[in-house]
C-alpha beads as a LAMMPS data file, in Angstrom:
LAMMPS data file: protein, C-alpha beads

90 atoms
89 bonds

1 atom types
1 bond types

-500.0 500.0 xlo xhi
-500.0 500.0 ylo yhi
-500.0 500.0 zlo zhi

Masses

1 110.0

Atoms # bond

1 1 1 269.153 -422.113 408.334
2 1 1 268.719 -422.933 404.655
3 1 1 268.982 -419.300 403.574
4 1 1 272.048 -418.772 405.727
5 1 1 273.706 -421.772 404.093
6 1 1 272.863 -420.605 400.588
7 1 1 273.990 -417.061 401.304
8 1 1 277.264 -418.234 402.826
9 1 1 278.020 -420.370 399.758
10 1 1 277.267 -417.390 397.503
11 1 1 279.541 -415.200 399.617
12 1 1 282.282 -417.824 399.405
13 1 1 281.949 -417.997 395.623
14 1 1 282.092 -414.195 395.384
15 1 1 285.166 -414.150 397.597
16 1 1 286.777 -416.812 395.397
17 1 1 286.029 -414.799 392.271
18 1 1 287.663 -411.716 393.801
19 1 1 290.700 -413.771 394.816
20 1 1 291.058 -415.198 391.314
21 1 1 290.853 -411.750 389.752
22 1 1 293.293 -410.091 392.140
23 1 1 295.870 -412.927 392.336
24 1 1 295.679 -414.674 388.955
25 1 1 299.082 -416.358 388.885
26 1 1 299.402 -417.253 392.525
27 1 1 296.392 -419.557 392.954
28 1 1 295.773 -423.106 391.722
29 1 1 293.022 -423.920 389.231
30 1 1 289.782 -421.986 389.448
31 1 1 287.796 -425.116 390.299
32 1 1 289.881 -425.678 393.430
33 1 1 289.575 -422.035 394.432
34 1 1 285.785 -421.953 394.009
35 1 1 285.256 -425.193 395.943
36 1 1 287.587 -424.077 398.737
37 1 1 285.920 -420.681 399.041
38 1 1 282.407 -422.122 399.110
39 1 1 283.224 -424.864 401.617
40 1 1 285.238 -422.497 403.798
41 1 1 282.389 -420.005 403.931
42 1 1 279.881 -422.761 404.652
43 1 1 282.043 -424.031 407.503
44 1 1 282.467 -420.464 408.771
45 1 1 278.698 -419.966 408.850
46 1 1 278.252 -423.260 410.682
47 1 1 280.989 -422.411 413.167
48 1 1 279.604 -418.940 413.807
49 1 1 276.074 -420.187 414.282
50 1 1 277.240 -422.993 416.574
51 1 1 279.211 -420.513 418.652
52 1 1 276.735 -417.631 418.867
53 1 1 273.456 -419.442 418.405
54 1 1 270.637 -418.584 416.050
55 1 1 269.323 -415.080 415.521
56 1 1 272.561 -413.306 414.612
57 1 1 271.784 -412.280 411.061
58 1 1 274.864 -410.107 410.535
59 1 1 277.418 -412.131 412.473
60 1 1 276.834 -415.371 410.588
61 1 1 277.734 -413.983 407.126
62 1 1 280.674 -412.124 408.658
63 1 1 281.991 -415.373 410.122
64 1 1 281.436 -417.071 406.780
65 1 1 283.479 -414.440 404.945
66 1 1 286.267 -414.502 407.518
67 1 1 286.717 -418.272 407.513
68 1 1 286.340 -418.366 403.722
69 1 1 289.092 -415.774 403.370
70 1 1 291.362 -417.724 405.703
71 1 1 290.893 -420.955 403.766
72 1 1 291.522 -419.168 400.476
73 1 1 294.679 -417.594 401.864
74 1 1 296.060 -421.090 402.438
75 1 1 296.011 -421.669 398.674
76 1 1 298.227 -418.699 397.763
77 1 1 301.568 -419.735 396.341
78 1 1 304.693 -417.622 396.700
79 1 1 305.828 -415.520 393.781
80 1 1 308.305 -417.107 391.451
81 1 1 311.743 -415.641 391.743
82 1 1 314.579 -415.792 389.350
83 1 1 317.500 -417.844 390.595
84 1 1 320.150 -415.667 392.176
85 1 1 323.652 -416.361 391.021
86 1 1 326.243 -416.045 393.673
87 1 1 329.756 -414.839 393.064
88 1 1 331.301 -417.992 394.515
89 1 1 329.343 -420.309 392.180
90 1 1 331.066 -418.950 389.078

Bonds

1 1 1 2
2 1 2 3
3 1 3 4
4 1 4 5
5 1 5 6
6 1 6 7
7 1 7 8
8 1 8 9
9 1 9 10
10 1 10 11
11 1 11 12
12 1 12 13
13 1 13 14
14 1 14 15
15 1 15 16
16 1 16 17
17 1 17 18
18 1 18 19
19 1 19 20
20 1 20 21
21 1 21 22
22 1 22 23
23 1 23 24
24 1 24 25
25 1 25 26
26 1 26 27
27 1 27 28
28 1 28 29
29 1 29 30
30 1 30 31
31 1 31 32
32 1 32 33
33 1 33 34
34 1 34 35
35 1 35 36
36 1 36 37
37 1 37 38
38 1 38 39
39 1 39 40
40 1 40 41
41 1 41 42
42 1 42 43
43 1 43 44
44 1 44 45
45 1 45 46
46 1 46 47
47 1 47 48
48 1 48 49
49 1 49 50
50 1 50 51
51 1 51 52
52 1 52 53
53 1 53 54
54 1 54 55
55 1 55 56
56 1 56 57
57 1 57 58
58 1 58 59
59 1 59 60
60 1 60 61
61 1 61 62
62 1 62 63
63 1 63 64
64 1 64 65
65 1 65 66
66 1 66 67
67 1 67 68
68 1 68 69
69 1 69 70
70 1 70 71
71 1 71 72
72 1 72 73
73 1 73 74
74 1 74 75
75 1 75 76
76 1 76 77
77 1 77 78
78 1 78 79
79 1 79 80
80 1 80 81
81 1 81 82
82 1 82 83
83 1 83 84
84 1 84 85
85 1 85 86
86 1 86 87
87 1 87 88
88 1 88 89
89 1 89 90
């Protein structure tokens, strides 16, 4: 259980790093992203192990990555758009 927890946190941190590199302007501060990714992956590992039971060595990290990705996707902000001027506002 200890190694699964450590590996899920490492996977969450790696997923957070990838998210920060691929979406630099659309995420909050890196500290928030790293904490959210690690805690989301840890919760995903716990949830997967509670659902399937022990002994699923490939399913637990997969569940950790999936839940970590979902929690990180909740942090994505929309792109900033320029204000559109309407014809009637002039």
